[in-house]
N, C-alpha and C positions, 0 to 999 in steps of 0.2 A: 677783282680779276675773275672772269668767268672760269669755271673749273675745266671746261672742255675747249678753251680757246687755244689757238695755234701758238706755238712758242718757237722762237728762232734758236734758242739755246737752252740746254738742260739746266743751267744755273738759275734760270728765271722761274723754274717750276718749284712750287711749294708743296705740291701733293700730287698723287695719282688717284685715279678712280678705278677701283677693282670691279670685276664682273659680279653682279648680284645674282644670287640663285633664284630669286623670285621678287616680284613687285608687290604681291598681295601680302598683307600683314600676317594672315594665318599661315601662309606658306613660309614666310620668313621665320616665324616661330617654330614651324615644323623642322626647317633646316637647322635652326639652333639646337633643337632637341636631339635630332639625329646625330649631329656632330658632337654634341655633349656626350651622348651614349658611346660613340666611337672613341672619344678621348678617354672616357672613364674605363672602357674595356682595354685600351692600350696601356693606360696607367696601371690597371690591376694586373694584367698579364705580364708586362715587362717588370713591374715592381715585384711581383711574386717570384719571377725567375731570378732577378738580381738578388733578392733576399735569400732564396734557396741556395744559389751558388756561393754566396758570401758566408752563410751560416753552416753549411754542410761541408766538413773537411774532406769527405770522399770526393767532392766535386772540385777540389783545388788541383785541377789538371789543366794543361794547355787548352784542350778543346772547350772546357767550360769557362776558362779565362776569356777566350775570344767571344764566347757566347754572351758573357756578362757585358763585355764592351759593346757587342751588337745591340743588346737591349738598351743600353744607355744611349746609343746613337738613334735607335728607333724612337725613344721617348723625346729626344731632342728634335728630330725631324718633324714629328707630328706636332710638337709644341711651337714650331716656327711658323707654320702655315694655318693650322686650324683655329686656334683661339682668336686671331684677328678677324677671320671670316665669321666666326660665331658672334663676336662683338658687333661687327657691322650689321649683321642680321637683327640682332637684339635691339640696336639703337637706330635701325633704319637709315644707315648711311653706307657710302661706298668708299669713303676717303681713306687714304693711307699717306702719311707724310713722306717727303722725298727721302729723308734719312731712314725712316722705317722701311721703305721699299728697298733701299740699298742694303739694309741689314738683313731683310728677308732673303734677298738674292745671295748674299754672302753665306749666311748660315745654312740655307737650304742646299747650296752647292757643296759647301764644306762637309755637311753631315752625310749627304748622299754619296759623295765621292769617297768619304771615309768608310762608309758601309760597304761599298763595292770593293775597295781595296782590301778590307777586312775579310770579306767573303772569299777573295782570292787567297789570302793567307790561310784561311780555314781549310781551303781545298788542299793547300800544301801540307797542312797539319795532318789531314786524313791520308794523304798520299804517303807521308813518312810513317804514320802509325800502321798502315796496312802493307805497304810494299817494302819498307825498310824498318821493321819493328826493332831489330837489334841496335839500330842507330838512333832510336827515338829519343832516349834520355839525353844523348849528346847533342843532337840537332835541335831539339825542342825544349831545352832547359829554360828556367824562369827568366834568365837574362836575355836569351834569344827571343823569347815571346814578347818581352817588354820592348825590345828593339824593333821587332816587326810591327807591333802595335803603334809605337811612336813614329815609325817611318810612314805608316798609313795615314796617321793624323797629320804629320808634318807636311807630307806631299799634298794632301788634300787642302790644308790651310794655304799653302803657297798658290795652288791651282785656283782656289776660290778667290783669293785676294787679287790674283791676276785677272780673272774673268770679271770680277765686280768692278775693278778699276777701269778696265777697258770699256765695259758696257756703259758706265756712267760718265765716262769722259767723251762719249760720242754725242754730238749735238742732236737734240730731239725736236723735230719740227712737225710731227704728226699728231699734236694734241697730247693729252695726258690720260687717255682711257686705256687701261690694261685689260685685254680680253681674257682674263683668268681670275680665279678667286684669290690668288696670291701673286706676288711679283716673281716672275721667272724670266730668264735671259731672252728666250725667243720672243716673248711678248713685248719686252722693252725694246728689242731691236726693231720691231715693227713700227715703232714710233720715231725711229732715227731718220735723219735727212738722207736723201738719195745717195747711195754709194758710200756713205760715211761709216757704215757697219763693216766694211771690208777689212779693216784692221783687226776686227774681232774674229774674222774667218780663220786666220792663221792659228790663233789660240785654240779655237774650236777644233780645227783639224788635228792639232797636236794632241789635245785631250781625247779626241775620238780614236787616234792611233793607240794611245795608252789603254783606253777602255777595250779596244779590240784585242790588244796583246794580252790583257788580263783574261778576257773571255777564252782565247785560244789556250792559255795556260790551264784554266779550269777544265776545259774539255779534254785536253791531253792527260791531265792528272786523273780524271775520272775514267778515261779509257784504260789507263794502267791499273787503277784501283779495281775496276770490275773484272779485268783479266786476272788479277791476283786473287780476288775473292772467289771467283769460279773455280780456282785451283784448290781451294780449301777442301779437304776430304770430308769433314763432318758437316752435316746440315746445320747443327747448332752453331758452329763457328761461322758459317756463311751468314746465318740470320743475325748473329751478333754484329758482324762487320757491316752488313747492310743497314742495321738499325742505327748505326752512327753516321752513315753516309746519306741515306735517303732524305732525312729532314734537311740537311744542308743543301742537297741538290734541289729539293723542292723550293727552298727559300731563294736560291740562286735563279731558278727557272721563273718564279713569280716576279722577282725583282727585274730581271733582264727582259722578260717578255713584255711586261707592261711598259717599260721605258722604250723599248724598240717600237712597239705599236704606237706609243704617244708621239714619237719624233719621226718615225719613218712611214706612217700610214699614208695611203694614197690621198692626194688632194681631192679626189672625187668624192670621198666619204667624209671629208673634213667639214665641220660646221661648229659654231660656238657651243651648241649643246653637246655634240660628240666630243669636242676638245675638253669640255668641262668634265664629262663622265670619265674619259680616259685619264685625265689628270688626277681625279679622285682615286682611280684604280692604282696608279703608281705612287702617289704621294701619301695616301691615307690608309689604303687597305694593307699593304705589306707590313708596316710597323705594328698594326693591330693583330695580324694573323701569325706573325713570326713566332711568338711565344707558344701559341697553340700547335703550330707545325713541329716545333722542336720537342715538345713534351708528349706528343701523341705516341711515339714508338720508343721512347727512352725510359726504361724502367728506373734507372738511377735517379733521373730528374723527377719522375713521377713520385718516387718515394720521398725525395727531398721536399717536393711541393706539398705532399700530404702532411709531412711534419710541420711545415710552415702554416 
């Protein structure tokens, strides 16, 4: 069976072909080396952060509990996409099995949705800590934190399962070449038969409304947070409050801006090379930079990392 032959039904596909970073062997090895460096940096940064939060009892607070989960999600998200691309460059192949592609779609969507919901919960945590400090212990107790984290994971799991099942139940008639270095839903839908992707549109619209709702919640939370911080009389108090909010806001901005640009950029500037660069920006860069962003202005975390 030719790899790029047309298929009338997705069940007849045994594999997909991912987008290669380069055709020359030297460039393939360069791509492997660069992604290996990024993977090791993400593993080191997130691993150190997880170890610091776990081992230092001063960091056993809701904010650092959520930060620990965020680091776990970052490690998971970069592990879903990058190693397969590295292996393909190393072995000079583009193939990924049908089940492997479905697994990538599911886990990528699950981990990124979990991270976004968790960032929303972290905005709520900062809002309670700064705007309602007297109620913080009551509203952000250990049981409440576990429930919020479980809700983020559970809703993301159901959402990812629904999207993956919908996407791979659609007949694929446009070959098996995925124009991306990993399997993602928009690229799979490009292979679908005419109009057969419309059933997925409803699910995407629902997810988009939830994402927009979370974004509005984060914006409103930070509007109230900054209003409350500016009312703090002492400069030291304002700086301390800002030091816990700015890293989270920077991570949210990096996460949201790269995804918005990836999916809402004008068609006039869209090209395979541009799509590839933008996807690297939102799928690979944030999990690597998040530990650095969170540790830059956080003295408690710096001290714990120094001990580690």
